[in-house]
N, C-alpha and C positions, 0 to 999 in steps of 0.2 A: 593480567586479568585471569582469575581462576574460572575454570569452566565446570560444567556438570561432571566431567570426568574426574576432577579432583574430589568432588563431593561423593561420587559413586565409589571411590577408593576407600571410603569410610564404611563402617557398619551402620546402616541406616535403620535397622530394626529398633522400634521404640521411638524413633525420631519423627518429628512433624516438619514437613518442608512446605513452605508457602511458595507457590509458583504464580508469577504474573504472566498470564497468557493473553493473547489477542483473540477474542471470540466475538468481535464486532462484525457479525455477519448480517447480510441483507435478508429481510423478511418480507413476505408478501402480505396482502390484506388479511389472510387467514393465519398470520403469525407462523408461517412455514418458511424454513430456511430455503432460499433460492440459490445460494452458492456457499457450499460448506468448506471452501478451500482453507479458510483460516482455522476451522476446527480440525481438519485433517493435519494441517501443519503443526498444530499444538500437540498432537498425540505422541510422537516419538519420545519427547522429553518426559511427558507424564508417564508413559509406559515404562521407561527405564527406571524412574524413581519408584514406581509401584512394584515392579519386578524385584527391585533391590530391597523391598521390605519397608519403605518409608510410608508414613501416613501423609498423603498428598492433599493439600488444600489449594484449590485453584481459585484465583481472583481475576476478574476481567470487567470490562464495561461493554455496554451496547448502546449505540446512539448518543444523544446529547441531552439527557435529562438535566434539570436545573437544580440539582442538589437535593431532590426529594423523590420518593418512589412514584413511578408511573407505570401502569400495567403494560403499556405498549413497548416499554424499554426493558421489561423483565428478561432475565437470562434463562427463564424456565424452558423456552423452546429449544435451547441448546443442550439441555441435560440428556434428552433421549438420544440425540445424535452422538454426543460424546460417549455415552454408555455403549452404543453400538460399535463405535470405532475402537474403544478400549477393550471390548469384550467382557465388560463387567459393569454392574450397577454403579452409578455415580450418585452419591447422596447430594441433596440440594438444600441449602439453607435459605430461609425466607428473608434474611437480612445479611448485612456484611460483617458487622462486629457486635450485633445485639445478642439476645438470648438464644435465638435460633442458631446462629453461627457458632456460638460457644457450645451449645448442646450437640450439634452435629459433629464438630471437631472433637469434642470429648468422647464421642461414641465411636470414633474411627479405630479400626484395628490395623495392624501392620499390612501394608499393601492396598489399603482402601483409598478411594479417591472421593473428594467432596468438591462441589462447586458452590461458592458463595454468591449471593445476589449482587446485582450491578453495583460496582464500586461508586459510580457517579450518583447513586441515590444518597450518598453522604457528601455534604458540601465541602468537607475537609479534603476530599480526593483532589479536586482541581483548584482549591483556594490559592490565591496569590499571597495570602497571609501565612507566613512560615509557621507561626505558632499554631494556627488552626490546622494547617496541613500536617504539622508534626504531631499534634495530638491524635489525629486519625491514624498516622503511621505507627504511633505507639500501640494503639489498639490492635492494628493488624499484626504487628511484630509479636505481640503477646500470645498470638495463636500458634507460633511456630518456633523451631530451633534453628532454621536456616532459610535463606531466600534464594530463589532461582528466578532470574529475569529472562523470560522467554517470549515477551510480547513486543516483537520488533516494531510493530505498527505504532507504538506509543513512546519509543525511546527518545523521541525529540521533544517530549513533554516533561517539564519539571513538576511531576505530580507525586502524591503521597506513595502510591503503590509502585511507582517507577523509580523514583529517586530517594525519597526519605526513608523508606523501609530498608533500603540497602545500607544506610548509615547505622542501622540499629541491629542488624543480624549479619552473621557470616553470609557473604553473598557470592553468587556464581552466575556466569552467563550460561543460559540454556543452549541446547543444540541449535535451535532455530536462530537465535540471536547471533551465535557464533558463525553460522553458515551465511547469514545475511551480510555480516560485516566483512567476511572473507571475500564474498563476491564483489561488494562495493569497493574494496581495496583493489581488486583486479581491474575495476573500471577507472580508478583514479591514479593508480601507481603503475606507470609504464604499461598501459593497455596495448594489446597486440593490434597492429594497424593493417588496413584502414579501420578507423573507429568511427562508427556512425551513431548518432542519437536521433531517435524519432520522437517528436513531441506533438501531442494533440490535446484534446480536451477543450473546455469552453473558454477559459479566461487566460489571456496572455499575461495579465498582471501576476497570476499565480506562479508563473515560470520565468519571470524576468531575471531573477537572481541566478537561477540555474543556467539560463542561456548565457549570461555574462561569464560565469565561471567556466562553462563548457567551451567557450571560445578559446580557452587556453589549452584544452586537452583534446577535443574532438576534431576529426578531419571534416566531417559533414554533419550538418543539422538539417533534418527533414521535418518540415513543419506543416501539420494538417489540423483538422478539427476546427472548432470555432475560433481558435487563436490565430489561424492563418489569415483571417480576413483583415485583422489589424495590420499585418505585414503587407498584404496586398494593397491596402489603403495607403500604406507608407510608400509604396511604389507608384502611387498616383492613380490607382484603379478604382472604379466604381464598385462598391460591394453590396449595393441595394439595402435590403433590410436584414442582412446577415448580422450575426453577433459582431459587435465592434466595440473596442475599448478606445474611444476617441482620445482620451487623455494620454494614451501610450503610443499614439501614432509616431510622434517625433522620436521616442525612445527606440521604436522598431526601425525607424529610418537610420538611426545611429548604429544599431546592431548590423544592419545590412552593409553600411559603409565600413564599419570596423571589420566585419568578416572578410570583405573583399580585400581590405588592406593587409589582413593577417593571413590570407590564404586559406581561410575556412569557407567551405562551400555551404551556402544555405539554399536548400531546395524547397520551393513552394509549389503548390498545386498549379498545374497548367490548364486544367479544366475542372469544372465543378458541377455537381448535381444540384439543380435549383428547383424550388417549388414556391408557390405564392404564399404558403403558410407552413408552420411547423405541424405537419400532419402526415399520417401514412395513407390517407384517403384522398389525396389530390394528385393531379397530373404532374409528373416531374419531367425535367428536360436537362440535357447536358450542354453546357456552354463553355467557351474559353473563359479562363479565370479573369481575363481583362475585359469581359463583355457581359458581366452580370447585370441584368436590367434593374433599374432603380426600385421597382416594386416587387422584386423577388428576393428570396434568401437562399444562400448556399447551405446545404445540409450534409454534404459528403464530398470527398474528392472524386473526380471523374475517372473514366477508364484509362485515359492517357496518363493521368497522374499516378494511377495504380501501377502501370507499367514502368513509369519513370522511377517511382519510389523503389519498386522491386529491383530495378537495374542498379540503383545506387547502393543497394544492400548486398547484391550478389557476390561481390568480391571482398566483403568486410570480414575481418577476423574478430571484431568485437562490436556488438550492437546493444544499445539500451533503448527501451521503448516505454514511454509513459504518456498515456492519453489516447483515446480513440480518434479515428479520422473523421467520424461523422456521428450522427444520431443513431448508433448501431442498434439501439433497442427497437427501432422500426425497420422492418425488412427493406424498404426502398433505399435506406441510407446506411446499410450494413456492409456493402461490398468493399468500401475503402479500408475499413478496419480488418475485414477478412483477408484482403490482399496483403496488408502489412504483416498480419499473423502468418500467412503462408510463406512470405518472404523470409521471416525469421526462422520458420521451421526448416526451410531449404538451407539457410545459412548454418543452422545447427548441424544439419546432416553433412555439411561441408567442413565441419570442424570449428566453426566460430563459437565464441562465447556469446550467447544471447540471453538478455535479461529483460523480463517483462516487469515493469515497475509498479506492481500493486494496483490497488483501487479499481477504477473502472476498466483499466486495461486487462487486469486479471479476470475480472468478471466477464469481459467481452470475449476473450479467447475461449473461455469455457462455454459461454452461451452460444458461441458460433461453432461449437463442435470440436474444438481442439482439446488435447489432453496435456496435462502438466509436463509429462515426460517428453513432449515434442520440443520443449525449449530447454535451454541451459539452466535457467532458474526463473521461477515466478516469485517475486517478492511479495511479502504479506503487508508491506508498509509503504504505500505510495508517498505520503508526506515525509516520512522518515528518510526514504531513499533520496528524494529530491533535496532535502536539507543537507544530507551527506554530500551529494554531488555539488551543492552550492559551496561546500567548504565549511559549513557550520559545525560547531561542536554539538554533539547530541548528549544532553544531560544524563539520560539513562544508560549511555555507554560509558561516559566519563566516570560516573560514580562506581562502576564495576572495576575500574583500574585499581590495582593495589599499590 
């Protein structure tokens, strides 16, 4: 796989480089970025190319538009922040491969940077039809002399800007993609032990495949968040009105049995913060996880569980975490996620490799007051990280191989 270092060894003056970044940032109701982690992660690669004299054309997506322009999914709010971080004005095209894009790219001087409008405003970006996707890739490729893949959050997608463009231009892995793959290899190829994986989030179904694969490599699986209640149900406990994937109860029971047979420790919450409804403005209570009332719901792991989870991480040499322990956006249900984050920070200071697996987990640690440098690595791609840990091939990585 050629990397950006191979490209930087060339004279890039007069050359246009198309960079697929991941700028899919969360926005509030005023279209203000609430977590700029992905923008910051994109900057090193863009800055290196700009400093080397390349004309840099950045493409990315935001949200899930249906193949047509929608104001709420415009990348315009990102331009200002990207300009601030790069220390130079970033030009913005009002479309992706139309007249605005062509005009903006044609006007670039060496070292300039431009951002094109949301890729997913064009149906060819995500089309399952290879000819439609390929036609869009042709238009993107016509804008540049080389392609750098630096959007790790989308490398598990076979999309025009991720996969097809790489077949049409000299292609290179950006610094972010290279760093992400290197960290994931450390999690899957002879990780230092003990190796613990902390999984949370809402749906157990989203993580069944990764749990199955991690049974072969991890020493401990700590399970919290909404998905924990399906496991508690599999143990025969009442879970009240908590999130429950009833169709997966038998699967979770099998996982518990398999883990015991294979010597893998599965750690579930021993106590739970409950409330009568999903709200920050109701009375909460802590109960044992096997004593959740039928008319209440679990919304966070309890204090004993926080201590238990921290103790199970204290001696670990490798930790991967994906998914919050509760509804961390609401103060009454943030303590479990905060406790896990603190345990990872402590493990990092003790020399462990700690990886926060993107998505809600990355947003949570920042929202709760932690900084990126307190962890070994914060991934920009939750879905891509999980699919890698599942053992799946990632199209956007495979296509970069020479």
